[in-house]
C-alpha positions, 0 to 999 in steps of 0.5 A, spaced: 432 279 215 431 284 220 427 290 220 432 294 221 436 292 215 430 291 211 432 294 204 426 298 200 422 295 194 426 295 188 422 300 185 422 305 191 430 304 191 430 305 183 426 312 183 430 315 189 437 312 186 435 316 180 434 322 183 440 322 187 444 320 181 442 326 178 444 330 183 451 327 184 452 328 176 451 335 177 456 335 183 450 337 188 453 332 193 449 334 199 442 333 195 445 326 193 447 323 200 441 327 203 437 321 204 442 316 207 443 313 214 448 319 218 453 313 219 453 310 212 460 307 209 462 308 202 467 303 199 470 306 192 474 302 187 481 301 189 486 306 185 480 311 184 482 318 186 480 320 193 480 315 199 477 308 198 473 308 204 469 314 207 464 314 213 458 319 213 456 325 209 462 330 210 467 325 209 464 322 203 463 329 200 470 330 201 472 324 198 468 325 192 470 332 191 478 329 190 475 325 185 472 331 181 478 335 182 482 329 178 476 328 173 471 334 173 466 331 168 465 325 172 458 322 170 455 316 172 449 312 168 446 306 171 445 300 167 441 295 171 438 294 178 438 287 181 435 285 187 438 281 192 435 278 199 438 284 203 441 288 198 440 292 191 446 292 186 446 297 181 451 296 174 454 303 172 458 306 167 462 312 169 465 316 164 470 322 165 476 326 162 482 326 166 483 334 168 490 334 167 491 329 162 485 330 157 485 322 157 477 319 156 476 314 162 470 309 161 469 305 167 464 299 168 462 298 176 457 295 180 455 297 187 452 293 192 447 297 196 446 295 204 440 298 208 439 300 215 432 302 217 430 303 209 436 308 208 442 307 205 447 304 210 453 302 206 455 302 198 461 297 196 463 298 189 466 293 185 469 292 178 468 285 177 461 284 177 461 277 179 465 279 185 459 284 187 454 278 186 458 274 191 458 280 196 451 280 195 450 273 196 447 271 189 453 267 188 457 261 191 464 264 193 469 262 188 463 261 183 464 264 176 
């Protein structure tokens, strides 16, 4: 692994993640993404409101504002942090109520975090945890 793509130690990342996630849950997106690489990429779960792929702070903030327009109380709770050789995975549960429908939503998903110079550079979200493990190099392709 090159130093440029080195991930931070798990405990350092976990502390930073929890602070950023708290900001995210109160919809302070500027604070949530403040420590990210300026050109970071965020790839959301397909089918969620907003774009499936954003780049940089302004684009990602706009994308999450689209999600909040549909689910005003969107809230993410991390469940588990997993180390991979060049990434960190975070298993989450997202909950919300549809703004128009009033229907409650509960979604499990796993994020694969990649880094550049110790800062988040790419986040990929997966509904299928096995796919996230594979994407992070923790499973052989196609293994279940």
